Structures are given as C-alpha cells and as structure tokens.
Backbone as XML, in Angstrom:
<?xml version="1.0"?>
<chain id="A" units="angstrom">
  <residue number="1" name="MET">
    <atom name="N" x="27.921" y="-19.576" z="-29.083"/>
    <atom name="CA" x="27.497" y="-19.391" z="-27.567"/>
    <atom name="C" x="27.361" y="-20.656" z="-26.656"/>
  </residue>
  <residue number="2" name="SER">
    <atom name="N" x="27.386" y="-20.795" z="-26.014"/>
    <atom name="CA" x="27.748" y="-21.847" z="-24.813"/>
    <atom name="C" x="25.858" y="-21.912" z="-24.123"/>
  </residue>
  <residue number="3" name="LEU">
    <atom name="N" x="25.458" y="-23.235" z="-24.251"/>
    <atom name="CA" x="24.064" y="-22.732" z="-22.932"/>
    <atom name="C" x="24.567" y="-21.985" z="-21.772"/>
  </residue>
  <residue number="4" name="ARG">
    <atom name="N" x="25.462" y="-22.216" z="-21.197"/>
    <atom name="CA" x="25.498" y="-21.773" z="-19.466"/>
    <atom name="C" x="25.968" y="-20.103" z="-19.580"/>
  </residue>
  <residue number="5" name="LYS">
    <atom name="N" x="26.608" y="-19.988" z="-21.032"/>
    <atom name="CA" x="26.354" y="-18.521" z="-20.690"/>
    <atom name="C" x="25.150" y="-18.002" z="-21.645"/>
  </residue>
  <residue number="6" name="MET">
    <atom name="N" x="24.669" y="-18.476" z="-22.174"/>
    <atom name="CA" x="22.769" y="-17.883" z="-22.333"/>
    <atom name="C" x="22.353" y="-17.253" z="-21.626"/>
  </residue>
  <residue number="7" name="LEU">
    <atom name="N" x="22.383" y="-18.563" z="-20.352"/>
    <atom name="CA" x="21.575" y="-18.894" z="-19.633"/>
    <atom name="C" x="21.843" y="-17.935" z="-18.384"/>
  </residue>
  <residue number="8" name="THR">
    <atom name="N" x="23.230" y="-17.549" z="-17.930"/>
    <atom name="CA" x="23.836" y="-16.314" z="-17.509"/>
    <atom name="C" x="23.120" y="-15.267" z="-17.401"/>
  </residue>
  <residue number="9" name="THR">
    <atom name="N" x="23.781" y="-14.674" z="-19.219"/>
    <atom name="CA" x="23.235" y="-13.368" z="-20.050"/>
    <atom name="C" x="21.567" y="-13.231" z="-19.316"/>
  </residue>
  <residue number="10" name="ALA">
    <atom name="N" x="21.243" y="-14.729" z="-19.677"/>
    <atom name="CA" x="19.508" y="-14.094" z="-19.517"/>
    <atom name="C" x="19.209" y="-13.812" z="-17.802"/>
  </residue>
  <residue number="11" name="LEU">
    <atom name="N" x="19.915" y="-14.267" z="-17.632"/>
    <atom name="CA" x="19.747" y="-13.748" z="-15.542"/>
    <atom name="C" x="20.036" y="-13.120" z="-15.539"/>
  </residue>
  <residue number="12" name="LEU">
    <atom name="N" x="21.232" y="-12.409" z="-15.752"/>
    <atom name="CA" x="21.806" y="-11.142" z="-15.031"/>
    <atom name="C" x="20.716" y="-10.097" z="-15.832"/>
  </residue>
  <residue number="13" name="ALA">
    <atom name="N" x="20.104" y="-10.327" z="-17.284"/>
    <atom name="CA" x="19.291" y="-9.267" z="-17.513"/>
    <atom name="C" x="17.761" y="-8.867" z="-16.435"/>
  </residue>
  <residue number="14" name="THR">
    <atom name="N" x="17.886" y="-10.608" z="-16.115"/>
    <atom name="CA" x="16.215" y="-10.524" z="-15.612"/>
    <atom name="C" x="16.203" y="-9.840" z="-14.281"/>
  </residue>
  <residue number="15" name="THR">
    <atom name="N" x="17.418" y="-10.362" z="-13.726"/>
    <atom name="CA" x="17.990" y="-9.280" z="-12.126"/>
    <atom name="C" x="18.331" y="-8.154" z="-12.314"/>
  </residue>
  <residue number="16" name="LEU">
    <atom name="N" x="19.093" y="-7.881" z="-13.254"/>
    <atom name="CA" x="18.568" y="-5.537" z="-13.485"/>
    <atom name="C" x="17.384" y="-5.411" z="-14.105"/>
  </residue>
  <residue number="17" name="SER">
    <atom name="N" x="16.369" y="-6.061" z="-14.556"/>
    <atom name="CA" x="15.705" y="-5.427" z="-14.811"/>
    <atom name="C" x="14.717" y="-5.327" z="-13.665"/>
  </residue>
  <residue number="18" name="LEU">
    <atom name="N" x="14.405" y="-6.369" z="-12.158"/>
    <atom name="CA" x="13.374" y="-6.212" z="-11.484"/>
    <atom name="C" x="13.214" y="-5.120" z="-10.479"/>
  </residue>
  <residue number="19" name="PRO">
    <atom name="N" x="14.707" y="-4.355" z="-9.830"/>
    <atom name="CA" x="14.930" y="-3.138" z="-9.383"/>
    <atom name="C" x="13.915" y="-1.769" z="-10.429"/>
  </residue>
  <residue number="20" name="VAL">
    <atom name="N" x="14.302" y="-2.196" z="-11.962"/>
    <atom name="CA" x="13.528" y="-0.998" z="-12.384"/>
    <atom name="C" x="12.270" y="-0.795" z="-12.711"/>
  </residue>
  <residue number="21" name="ALA">
    <atom name="N" x="11.630" y="-2.163" z="-12.155"/>
    <atom name="CA" x="10.308" y="-2.966" z="-12.311"/>
    <atom name="C" x="9.568" y="-2.030" z="-11.343"/>
  </residue>
  <residue number="22" name="ALA">
    <atom name="N" x="10.255" y="-2.111" z="-10.160"/>
    <atom name="CA" x="9.249" y="-2.467" z="-8.800"/>
    <atom name="C" x="9.307" y="-1.089" z="-8.639"/>
  </residue>
  <residue number="23" name="MET">
    <atom name="N" x="8.112" y="-0.322" z="-7.806"/>
    <atom name="CA" x="8.121" y="0.833" z="-7.440"/>
    <atom name="C" x="8.300" y="1.175" z="-6.264"/>
  </residue>
  <residue number="24" name="SER">
    <atom name="N" x="9.239" y="2.392" z="-5.677"/>
    <atom name="CA" x="9.553" y="3.071" z="-4.816"/>
    <atom name="C" x="8.158" y="3.610" z="-3.915"/>
  </residue>
  <residue number="25" name="LEU">
    <atom name="N" x="8.287" y="3.872" z="-2.553"/>
    <atom name="CA" x="7.425" y="4.478" z="-1.438"/>
    <atom name="C" x="7.355" y="5.702" z="-2.278"/>
  </residue>
  <residue number="26" name="ASN">
    <atom name="N" x="7.908" y="6.408" z="-2.861"/>
    <atom name="CA" x="7.496" y="7.864" z="-3.365"/>
    <atom name="C" x="6.771" y="7.592" z="-4.481"/>
  </residue>
  <residue number="27" name="GLU">
    <atom name="N" x="7.171" y="6.818" z="-5.207"/>
    <atom name="CA" x="5.803" y="6.845" z="-6.162"/>
    <atom name="C" x="4.693" y="5.961" z="-5.784"/>
  </residue>
  <residue number="28" name="ALA">
    <atom name="N" x="4.650" y="5.122" z="-5.006"/>
    <atom name="CA" x="3.618" y="4.819" z="-4.408"/>
    <atom name="C" x="2.478" y="5.945" z="-3.923"/>
  </residue>
  <residue number="29" name="MET">
    <atom name="N" x="2.851" y="6.716" z="-3.279"/>
    <atom name="CA" x="2.912" y="8.094" z="-2.569"/>
    <atom name="C" x="1.893" y="9.070" z="-3.584"/>
  </residue>
  <residue number="30" name="SER">
    <atom name="N" x="2.235" y="8.724" z="-4.708"/>
    <atom name="CA" x="2.372" y="9.798" z="-5.367"/>
    <atom name="C" x="1.441" y="9.167" z="-6.387"/>
  </residue>
  <residue number="31" name="SER">
    <atom name="N" x="1.305" y="7.863" z="-6.507"/>
    <atom name="CA" x="-0.207" y="7.047" z="-7.216"/>
    <atom name="C" x="-1.163" y="6.946" z="-6.527"/>
  </residue>
  <residue number="32" name="LEU">
    <atom name="N" x="-1.331" y="7.591" z="-4.978"/>
    <atom name="CA" x="-2.324" y="7.153" z="-4.101"/>
    <atom name="C" x="-3.566" y="7.613" z="-4.228"/>
  </residue>
  <residue number="33" name="ALA">
    <atom name="N" x="-2.957" y="9.410" z="-4.527"/>
    <atom name="CA" x="-4.481" y="10.116" z="-5.048"/>
    <atom name="C" x="-5.363" y="9.413" z="-6.104"/>
  </residue>
  <residue number="34" name="GLN">
    <atom name="N" x="-4.272" y="8.978" z="-7.365"/>
    <atom name="CA" x="-5.401" y="8.288" z="-8.306"/>
    <atom name="C" x="-5.760" y="7.299" z="-7.941"/>
  </residue>
  <residue number="35" name="ALA">
    <atom name="N" x="-5.102" y="6.289" z="-7.056"/>
    <atom name="CA" x="-5.622" y="4.569" z="-6.973"/>
    <atom name="C" x="-7.202" y="4.924" z="-6.357"/>
  </residue>
  <residue number="36" name="LYS">
    <atom name="N" x="-6.809" y="6.121" z="-4.980"/>
    <atom name="CA" x="-8.463" y="5.955" z="-4.249"/>
    <atom name="C" x="-9.555" y="6.672" z="-5.632"/>
  </residue>
  <residue number="37" name="SER">
    <atom name="N" x="-8.636" y="7.300" z="-6.684"/>
    <atom name="CA" x="-10.019" y="8.010" z="-7.765"/>
    <atom name="C" x="-10.574" y="7.275" z="-7.938"/>
  </residue>
  <residue number="38" name="ALA">
    <atom name="N" x="-9.534" y="6.498" z="-8.713"/>
    <atom name="CA" x="-10.264" y="4.729" z="-9.719"/>
    <atom name="C" x="-10.533" y="3.919" z="-8.877"/>
  </residue>
  <residue number="39" name="GLY">
    <atom name="N" x="-10.735" y="4.187" z="-7.859"/>
    <atom name="CA" x="-11.627" y="2.927" z="-6.999"/>
    <atom name="C" x="-10.810" y="1.434" z="-6.657"/>
  </residue>
  <residue number="40" name="LEU">
    <atom name="N" x="-9.491" y="1.893" z="-6.909"/>
    <atom name="CA" x="-8.514" y="0.606" z="-6.771"/>
    <atom name="C" x="-8.392" y="0.490" z="-5.588"/>
  </residue>
  <residue number="41" name="VAL">
    <atom name="N" x="-7.807" y="0.999" z="-4.789"/>
    <atom name="CA" x="-7.724" y="1.117" z="-2.788"/>
    <atom name="C" x="-8.847" y="1.919" z="-2.136"/>
  </residue>
  <residue number="42" name="GLY">
    <atom name="N" x="-8.810" y="1.380" z="-0.685"/>
    <atom name="CA" x="-9.448" y="1.954" z="0.317"/>
    <atom name="C" x="-8.732" y="2.175" z="1.707"/>
  </residue>
  <residue number="43" name="GLU">
    <atom name="N" x="-9.553" y="2.836" z="2.000"/>
    <atom name="CA" x="-9.212" y="2.982" z="3.087"/>
    <atom name="C" x="-9.898" y="2.054" z="4.416"/>
  </residue>
  <residue number="44" name="MET">
    <atom name="N" x="-9.339" y="1.055" z="5.156"/>
    <atom name="CA" x="-10.146" y="0.418" z="5.839"/>
    <atom name="C" x="-9.720" y="0.678" z="7.653"/>
  </residue>
  <residue number="45" name="SER">
    <atom name="N" x="-10.734" y="0.090" z="8.164"/>
    <atom name="CA" x="-10.685" y="0.745" z="9.687"/>
    <atom name="C" x="-9.258" y="0.257" z="10.972"/>
  </residue>
  <residue number="46" name="ASN">
    <atom name="N" x="-8.656" y="-0.466" z="10.312"/>
    <atom name="CA" x="-7.583" y="-0.829" z="10.906"/>
    <atom name="C" x="-6.485" y="0.134" z="10.964"/>
  </residue>
  <residue number="47" name="GLY">
    <atom name="N" x="-6.674" y="1.394" z="10.254"/>
    <atom name="CA" x="-5.706" y="2.031" z="9.496"/>
    <atom name="C" x="-4.868" y="1.791" z="8.577"/>
  </residue>
  <residue number="48" name="TYR">
    <atom name="N" x="-5.162" y="0.817" z="8.000"/>
    <atom name="CA" x="-4.181" y="0.734" z="6.477"/>
    <atom name="C" x="-5.143" y="0.857" z="4.865"/>
  </residue>
  <residue number="49" name="LEU">
    <atom name="N" x="-4.080" y="0.398" z="4.477"/>
    <atom name="CA" x="-4.774" y="0.663" z="2.785"/>
    <atom name="C" x="-5.422" y="-1.315" z="2.633"/>
  </residue>
  <residue number="50" name="GLY">
    <atom name="N" x="-6.945" y="-1.453" z="1.555"/>
    <atom name="CA" x="-7.008" y="-2.258" z="1.303"/>
    <atom name="C" x="-7.357" y="-2.202" z="-0.320"/>
  </residue>
  <residue number="51" name="VAL">
    <atom name="N" x="-7.087" y="-3.575" z="-0.662"/>
    <atom name="CA" x="-7.162" y="-3.226" z="-2.398"/>
    <atom name="C" x="-8.697" y="-3.111" z="-2.576"/>
  </residue>
  <residue number="52" name="VAL">
    <atom name="N" x="-9.308" y="-2.442" z="-3.536"/>
    <atom name="CA" x="-10.590" y="-2.795" z="-3.740"/>
    <atom name="C" x="-11.076" y="-3.557" z="-4.888"/>
  </residue>
  <residue number="53" name="LYS">
    <atom name="N" x="-9.810" y="-2.928" z="-5.632"/>
    <atom name="CA" x="-9.997" y="-3.700" z="-7.575"/>
    <atom name="C" x="-8.565" y="-4.000" z="-7.899"/>
  </residue>
  <residue number="54" name="ASN">
    <atom name="N" x="-8.114" y="-5.003" z="-7.832"/>
    <atom name="CA" x="-6.311" y="-6.153" z="-8.088"/>
    <atom name="C" x="-6.489" y="-5.253" z="-9.551"/>
  </residue>
  <residue number="55" name="GLU">
    <atom name="N" x="-6.073" y="-3.852" z="-10.067"/>
    <atom name="CA" x="-5.565" y="-3.810" z="-11.198"/>
    <atom name="C" x="-4.365" y="-2.621" z="-10.758"/>
  </residue>
  <residue number="56" name="GLY">
    <atom name="N" x="-3.721" y="-2.484" z="-12.076"/>
    <atom name="CA" x="-2.311" y="-2.351" z="-11.822"/>
    <atom name="C" x="-1.893" y="-2.607" z="-11.113"/>
  </residue>
  <residue number="57" name="ASN">
    <atom name="N" x="-0.828" y="-1.170" z="-10.241"/>
    <atom name="CA" x="-0.331" y="-1.119" z="-9.406"/>
    <atom name="C" x="-1.190" y="-1.186" z="-8.017"/>
  </residue>
  <residue number="58" name="ALA">
    <atom name="N" x="-1.967" y="-1.207" z="-8.076"/>
    <atom name="CA" x="-3.082" y="-1.367" z="-6.511"/>
    <atom name="C" x="-2.094" y="-2.488" z="-5.613"/>
  </residue>
  <residue number="59" name="SER">
    <atom name="N" x="-1.619" y="-3.531" z="-5.582"/>
    <atom name="CA" x="-1.724" y="-4.076" z="-4.554"/>
    <atom name="C" x="-0.053" y="-3.708" z="-4.455"/>
  </residue>
  <residue number="60" name="GLU">
    <atom name="N" x="0.468" y="-2.841" z="-5.106"/>
    <atom name="CA" x="1.511" y="-2.691" z="-5.021"/>
    <atom name="C" x="1.904" y="-1.283" z="-3.899"/>
  </residue>
  <residue number="61" name="ILE">
    <atom name="N" x="1.093" y="-0.428" z="-4.090"/>
    <atom name="CA" x="0.842" y="1.134" z="-3.772"/>
    <atom name="C" x="0.223" y="0.036" z="-1.886"/>
  </residue>
  <residue number="62" name="ALA">
    <atom name="N" x="-1.105" y="-0.113" z="-1.941"/>
    <atom name="CA" x="-0.936" y="-0.416" z="-0.766"/>
    <atom name="C" x="0.051" y="-1.150" z="-0.020"/>
  </residue>
  <residue number="63" name="GLN">
    <atom name="N" x="0.755" y="-1.863" z="-0.200"/>
    <atom name="CA" x="1.948" y="-2.801" z="-0.120"/>
    <atom name="C" x="3.002" y="-1.607" z="0.830"/>
  </residue>
  <residue number="64" name="LEU">
    <atom name="N" x="3.067" y="-1.150" z="-0.167"/>
    <atom name="CA" x="4.473" y="-0.094" z="0.109"/>
    <atom name="C" x="3.940" y="0.852" z="1.283"/>
  </residue>
  <residue number="65" name="ILE">
    <atom name="N" x="2.659" y="1.098" z="1.128"/>
    <atom name="CA" x="2.137" y="2.360" z="2.126"/>
    <atom name="C" x="1.938" y="2.022" z="3.394"/>
  </residue>
  <residue number="66" name="ASN">
    <atom name="N" x="1.224" y="0.682" z="3.401"/>
    <atom name="CA" x="0.998" y="-0.075" z="4.943"/>
    <atom name="C" x="2.469" y="-0.582" z="5.448"/>
  </residue>
  <residue number="67" name="GLU">
    <atom name="N" x="3.005" y="-0.774" z="4.773"/>
    <atom name="CA" x="4.452" y="-0.990" z="5.291"/>
    <atom name="C" x="5.048" y="0.624" z="6.399"/>
  </residue>
  <residue number="68" name="ALA">
    <atom name="N" x="4.881" y="1.414" z="5.283"/>
    <atom name="CA" x="5.118" y="3.000" z="5.932"/>
    <atom name="C" x="4.655" y="3.659" z="7.189"/>
  </residue>
  <residue number="69" name="ARG">
    <atom name="N" x="3.190" y="3.191" z="6.956"/>
    <atom name="CA" x="2.405" y="3.283" z="8.155"/>
    <atom name="C" x="3.010" y="2.423" z="9.123"/>
  </residue>
  <residue number="70" name="LYS">
    <atom name="N" x="2.819" y="1.012" z="8.912"/>
    <atom name="CA" x="2.835" y="0.453" z="10.162"/>
    <atom name="C" x="3.925" y="0.865" z="11.021"/>
  </residue>
  <residue number="71" name="LYS">
    <atom name="N" x="5.393" y="1.206" z="10.325"/>
    <atom name="CA" x="6.398" y="1.508" z="11.177"/>
    <atom name="C" x="6.281" y="3.639" z="11.650"/>
  </residue>
  <residue number="72" name="GLU">
    <atom name="N" x="5.199" y="4.246" z="11.555"/>
    <atom name="CA" x="5.290" y="5.191" z="11.747"/>
    <atom name="C" x="4.200" y="4.841" z="13.335"/>
  </residue>
  <residue number="73" name="TYR">
    <atom name="N" x="3.261" y="3.579" z="12.809"/>
    <atom name="CA" x="2.266" y="3.674" z="13.735"/>
    <atom name="C" x="2.722" y="3.038" z="15.189"/>
  </residue>
  <residue number="74" name="GLN">
    <atom name="N" x="3.955" y="2.190" z="14.873"/>
    <atom name="CA" x="4.683" y="1.336" z="15.972"/>
    <atom name="C" x="5.568" y="2.053" z="16.201"/>
  </residue>
  <residue number="75" name="ALA">
    <atom name="N" x="6.103" y="3.390" z="16.162"/>
    <atom name="CA" x="6.610" y="4.841" z="16.736"/>
    <atom name="C" x="5.912" y="5.261" z="17.215"/>
  </residue>
  <residue number="76" name="LEU">
    <atom name="N" x="4.463" y="5.582" z="16.862"/>
    <atom name="CA" x="4.215" y="6.705" z="17.913"/>
    <atom name="C" x="3.350" y="6.099" z="19.323"/>
  </residue>
  <residue number="77" name="ALA">
    <atom name="N" x="2.885" y="4.541" z="18.849"/>
    <atom name="CA" x="2.802" y="3.749" z="20.018"/>
    <atom name="C" x="3.735" y="3.143" z="20.686"/>
  </residue>
  <residue number="78" name="LYS">
    <atom name="N" x="4.836" y="3.516" z="20.290"/>
    <atom name="CA" x="5.731" y="3.625" z="21.832"/>
    <atom name="C" x="6.213" y="4.870" z="22.508"/>
  </residue>
  <residue number="79" name="LYS">
    <atom name="N" x="5.983" y="5.953" z="21.396"/>
    <atom name="CA" x="6.490" y="7.408" z="22.084"/>
    <atom name="C" x="5.102" y="7.406" z="23.234"/>
  </residue>
  <residue number="80" name="ASN">
    <atom name="N" x="4.236" y="7.149" z="22.614"/>
    <atom name="CA" x="2.604" y="7.742" z="23.341"/>
    <atom name="C" x="2.614" y="6.338" z="24.253"/>
  </residue>
  <residue number="81" name="GLY">
    <atom name="N" x="3.070" y="5.194" z="24.795"/>
    <atom name="CA" x="3.449" y="4.329" z="25.769"/>
    <atom name="C" x="1.379" y="3.961" z="25.752"/>
  </residue>
  <residue number="82" name="ILE">
    <atom name="N" x="1.157" y="3.437" z="24.368"/>
    <atom name="CA" x="-0.056" y="2.833" z="23.634"/>
    <atom name="C" x="-0.175" y="1.924" z="22.984"/>
  </residue>
  <residue number="83" name="THR">
    <atom name="N" x="-1.177" y="1.023" z="22.467"/>
    <atom name="CA" x="-0.760" y="-0.281" z="21.811"/>
    <atom name="C" x="-0.685" y="0.266" z="20.543"/>
  </residue>
  <residue number="84" name="LEU">
    <atom name="N" x="-0.322" y="-0.490" z="19.174"/>
    <atom name="CA" x="0.081" y="-0.511" z="18.094"/>
    <atom name="C" x="-1.754" y="-0.687" z="17.734"/>
  </residue>
  <residue number="85" name="ASN">
    <atom name="N" x="-2.563" y="-1.033" z="18.207"/>
    <atom name="CA" x="-3.639" y="-1.466" z="18.115"/>
    <atom name="C" x="-4.712" y="-0.440" z="18.452"/>
  </residue>
  <residue number="86" name="ASP">
    <atom name="N" x="-4.479" y="0.125" z="19.372"/>
    <atom name="CA" x="-4.942" y="1.259" z="19.638"/>
    <atom name="C" x="-4.735" y="2.707" z="18.332"/>
  </residue>
  <residue number="87" name="ILE">
    <atom name="N" x="-3.357" y="2.424" z="18.582"/>
    <atom name="CA" x="-2.948" y="3.708" z="17.096"/>
    <atom name="C" x="-3.652" y="3.408" z="15.736"/>
  </residue>
  <residue number="88" name="GLU">
    <atom name="N" x="-3.738" y="2.122" z="15.504"/>
    <atom name="CA" x="-4.437" y="1.823" z="14.276"/>
    <atom name="C" x="-5.655" y="1.710" z="13.696"/>
  </residue>
  <residue number="89" name="LYS">
    <atom name="N" x="-6.436" y="1.699" z="15.057"/>
    <atom name="CA" x="-7.851" y="1.667" z="15.279"/>
    <atom name="C" x="-7.794" y="3.557" z="15.194"/>
  </residue>
  <residue number="90" name="MET">
    <atom name="N" x="-7.116" y="3.970" z="15.959"/>
    <atom name="CA" x="-7.419" y="6.194" z="15.720"/>
    <atom name="C" x="-7.034" y="6.091" z="14.073"/>
  </residue>
  <residue number="91" name="ALA">
    <atom name="N" x="-6.159" y="5.790" z="13.767"/>
    <atom name="CA" x="-5.674" y="6.214" z="12.875"/>
    <atom name="C" x="-6.434" y="5.887" z="11.385"/>
  </residue>
  <residue number="92" name="GLY">
    <atom name="N" x="-7.628" y="4.106" z="11.459"/>
    <atom name="CA" x="-8.051" y="4.252" z="10.978"/>
    <atom name="C" x="-9.439" y="5.234" z="10.661"/>
  </residue>
  <residue number="93" name="GLN">
    <atom name="N" x="-9.922" y="5.204" z="11.525"/>
    <atom name="CA" x="-10.755" y="6.047" z="12.044"/>
    <atom name="C" x="-10.860" y="7.745" z="11.455"/>
  </residue>
  <residue number="94" name="LYS">
    <atom name="N" x="-9.695" y="7.891" z="11.696"/>
    <atom name="CA" x="-9.196" y="9.318" z="11.007"/>
    <atom name="C" x="-9.166" y="9.310" z="9.601"/>
  </residue>
  <residue number="95" name="ALA">
    <atom name="N" x="-9.014" y="8.419" z="8.954"/>
    <atom name="CA" x="-8.701" y="8.312" z="7.600"/>
    <atom name="C" x="-9.598" y="7.727" z="7.212"/>
  </residue>
  <residue number="96" name="GLN">
    <atom name="N" x="-10.759" y="7.063" z="7.401"/>
    <atom name="CA" x="-12.055" y="6.671" z="7.292"/>
    <atom name="C" x="-13.179" y="8.066" z="6.816"/>
  </residue>
  <residue number="97" name="GLU">
    <atom name="N" x="-12.991" y="9.216" z="7.853"/>
    <atom name="CA" x="-13.847" y="9.994" z="8.286"/>
    <atom name="C" x="-13.313" y="11.488" z="6.826"/>
  </residue>
  <residue number="98" name="LYS">
    <atom name="N" x="-11.999" y="11.597" z="7.112"/>
    <atom name="CA" x="-11.108" y="12.380" z="5.923"/>
    <atom name="C" x="-11.451" y="11.660" z="4.468"/>
  </residue>
  <residue number="99" name="THR">
    <atom name="N" x="-11.462" y="10.604" z="4.176"/>
    <atom name="CA" x="-11.935" y="10.191" z="2.924"/>
    <atom name="C" x="-12.990" y="10.784" z="2.247"/>
  </residue>
  <residue number="100" name="PRO">
    <atom name="N" x="-12.684" y="11.276" z="1.011"/>
    <atom name="CA" x="-13.736" y="12.075" z="0.134"/>
    <atom name="C" x="-15.321" y="11.349" z="-0.111"/>
  </residue>
  <residue number="101" name="SER">
    <atom name="N" x="-16.020" y="12.125" z="-0.441"/>
    <atom name="CA" x="-17.571" y="11.560" z="-1.056"/>
    <atom name="C" x="-16.869" y="10.442" z="-2.477"/>
  </residue>
  <residue number="102" name="GLY">
    <atom name="N" x="-17.312" y="9.469" z="-2.451"/>
    <atom name="CA" x="-16.442" y="9.001" z="-3.796"/>
    <atom name="C" x="-15.253" y="7.897" z="-3.761"/>
  </residue>
  <residue number="103" name="GLN">
    <atom name="N" x="-15.254" y="7.481" z="-2.378"/>
    <atom name="CA" x="-13.990" y="7.093" z="-2.481"/>
    <atom name="C" x="-14.404" y="6.075" z="-1.959"/>
  </residue>
  <residue number="104" name="TYR">
    <atom name="N" x="-13.675" y="5.121" z="-1.653"/>
    <atom name="CA" x="-13.964" y="3.480" z="-1.022"/>
    <atom name="C" x="-13.298" y="3.365" z="0.637"/>
  </residue>
  <residue number="105" name="ILE">
    <atom name="N" x="-14.328" y="3.136" z="1.536"/>
    <atom name="CA" x="-13.864" y="2.821" z="2.836"/>
    <atom name="C" x="-14.395" y="1.527" z="3.118"/>
  </residue>
  <residue number="106" name="ASN">
    <atom name="N" x="-13.776" y="0.619" z="3.918"/>
    <atom name="CA" x="-14.061" y="-0.544" z="4.139"/>
    <atom name="C" x="-15.086" y="-0.767" z="5.864"/>
  </residue>
  <residue number="107" name="ILE">
    <atom name="N" x="-16.057" y="-1.236" z="5.598"/>
    <atom name="CA" x="-17.032" y="-1.303" z="6.822"/>
    <atom name="C" x="-17.527" y="-2.167" z="6.952"/>
  </residue>
  <residue number="108" name="ASN">
    <atom name="N" x="-16.568" y="-3.053" z="8.053"/>
    <atom name="CA" x="-17.550" y="-4.385" z="8.724"/>
    <atom name="C" x="-17.091" y="-5.603" z="7.706"/>
  </residue>
  <residue number="109" name="ASN">
    <atom name="N" x="-15.900" y="-5.308" z="6.886"/>
    <atom name="CA" x="-15.502" y="-6.411" z="6.167"/>
    <atom name="C" x="-16.222" y="-6.310" z="4.657"/>
  </residue>
  <residue number="110" name="THR">
    <atom name="N" x="-16.607" y="-5.014" z="4.234"/>
    <atom name="CA" x="-17.554" y="-4.484" z="3.135"/>
    <atom name="C" x="-16.979" y="-3.495" z="2.546"/>
  </residue>
  <residue number="111" name="TRP">
    <atom name="N" x="-16.353" y="-2.953" z="1.183"/>
    <atom name="CA" x="-16.285" y="-2.101" z="0.224"/>
    <atom name="C" x="-17.270" y="-0.910" z="0.019"/>
  </residue>
  <residue number="112" name="LYS">
    <atom name="N" x="-17.295" y="0.177" z="0.467"/>
    <atom name="CA" x="-18.710" y="1.108" z="0.613"/>
    <atom name="C" x="-18.048" y="2.306" z="-0.634"/>
  </residue>
  <residue number="113" name="LYS">
    <atom name="N" x="-18.120" y="2.963" z="-1.559"/>
    <atom name="CA" x="-18.061" y="4.411" z="-1.717"/>
    <atom name="C" x="-18.653" y="5.126" z="-0.468"/>
  </residue>
  <residue number="114" name="LYS">
    <atom name="N" x="-18.186" y="6.010" z="-0.025"/>
    <atom name="CA" x="-18.335" y="7.164" z="1.210"/>
    <atom name="C" x="-19.323" y="8.495" z="0.408"/>
  </residue>
</chain>
C-alpha cells in the first residue's frame, strides 16, 4: 500500500469518527442534570452554564446548552423589545433561584454550593 493511500485512509477514518464522538444538543440536555449533580457545571448570573470542574463532557455540555440558550434569549429579547443583556440577567437570576441545594452557582466570579 502506498504512503498516499495509507494517509488518505487514515484521514478518512479520522474524519468519519469525529461526528460520532461529538455530542448533540439532545445528549447534552439529557446529561445536564447529572453533570450539575456531580458538580461539573453550574448556573452563572449571566444566564449561562459555567464549568465548575473540567472533567468528562462538562465543557461540551455547557457549550452546547449555552449556544441554545443564547438563541432563545435573543428571540425573547427581540420579541419583547428589550436588550439581550436584560434577558440574560433575568434568566441567570431565575436559574440560580431554581438551583437545588448541593449544586453550584457562580456569585461574584466564585463557585459556591447552594
């Protein structure tokens, strides 16, 4: 087998495996409760998730859910004629209030167990 053919085969195998390894939004949403309970992610005052401990899929879960939240916040802001920042603050306050005891919230750039 030629070097070129070997490299092409390896590149194709790598490319095909990437989508399988990537997490979908639905998978992230299904994993969120467990990630919060494990102390991996928590609610920030700006309406988004933050990574408390960067283990497992914590960063990917936060990223995917934050992207979805931002789209929703932008739609709400537009629909109600208010700024995205105002929506984010309201959502952050509500999310932190609803966070169960034992899970993390971020207050003044510090993670604290509620």
